[in-house]
Phi, psi and omega in degrees: 000324182301316181293319178295320179293320178298320179295314180294322179294322177298314178296324181293312184290339180251017182272107182295328179298321180299312180294324179294318179297317179296319180295315179296318179299316179298313182296314182288331176295316178295318178296322178297322177293322176300316180292326175299322179293321181292324182237052187296130177234142178298146176252111184053042177081002181249142177293147181304327183298332186274355183287138171282172182298318180295320177292321180294319179297315179298319178297317181294314183294328184281351181278123178283145352282156179278099184295328179298320178296322180294316178298318179297318180297315181299314181295315182301312181294315180297317183295317180288315185291332179295323176288318181297315182291334178285342180084007182296331182302337181291344180290337181239028181300327184261003184249106184299315182296323180295324177298315179298313182295328180295323177289314180298321179298316180291329176297319178294317179299318179295324176297320177297316181294317179298319177298320178293327176297317180289325175296317177298321178299315180296318180295314181296318178297318179299316179292310184295314182291327178290320182287317191253339178244352182051042184207128180224038181297120181277343182072200180292125184297321180298319178295317180296317180296316178300316179298313183296319180295314182295317180289327175300313181296319179295316181288327174296317177300320178297319179297325177291325175299317179291324176300314178299319179297316179294322179296321184282319184276324183053032181221125186297310185293318179296316180297316180296317181298313179295324180294320178296320178298318179293316181295327177282353179060033179299314182296316181298318180292320179295314180296321179295319179295317178295321180299316180294324182285324189261325187239327183081358176272174186227050180287335182293344178293345179269000174294150186301307184294319178300322179292322180297314189272356179271142179278127183250150172272103185289353175267357181264126179298321180297317179292323178293317178297318178301308185296307182291327179296314178297317182297310182294317180298318180294317180298314181295315182293313183292326176296314179298315181298316182297317180294313181297322179294318181294324179296318184270354185294137174274110184268005178289000000 
């Protein structure tokens, strides 16, 4: 596993697309804050200026489309498909353990990329809010840390969902198209609307994308259990599915 991880880490650190995505994300995040200032609207009756960093992040993530999800999807698909198209996967076609390790290695790489996305988000927010709102209130540190950990786990789970999608389709355009539909939460909104019309229950709030884009009360135990429960369950299920699929996959 160490050798496979070193290879993936080497590709990751020298991946120009990764650096380009982070740079674009930072630039557009700052531009988005500039546009918020130009067309400032109160958030739940409060001026944008009064929001703490954790509240601002939740507000940003909940706005459709979720650009962070789109960037994560693009990187995940590109990173997986670049190895697949190179034919390197044929080197471990007969080695069951190597197949497992190749998936675990990519899971770690995706966790690194998601962590870098959130670091970029914090930097861009700090710059943008300082320039255009003259305000960089971080709020309660514990609340911010809780938010970052929970959203990191949710977004990592989303990257694993896209990894599974790329593994199954093995097609760049199909994977990207499906990823955009997921990132826009089209399926989640349609299911939620049907659920409200037909049953009146609210099970769709436990869907991964719906959980990501919903604003949570981080002081509420129920919301914390909901958020972390969905994230952990999704990570465990998608990890198991990805490994089992790779083991049984015909790599010819």
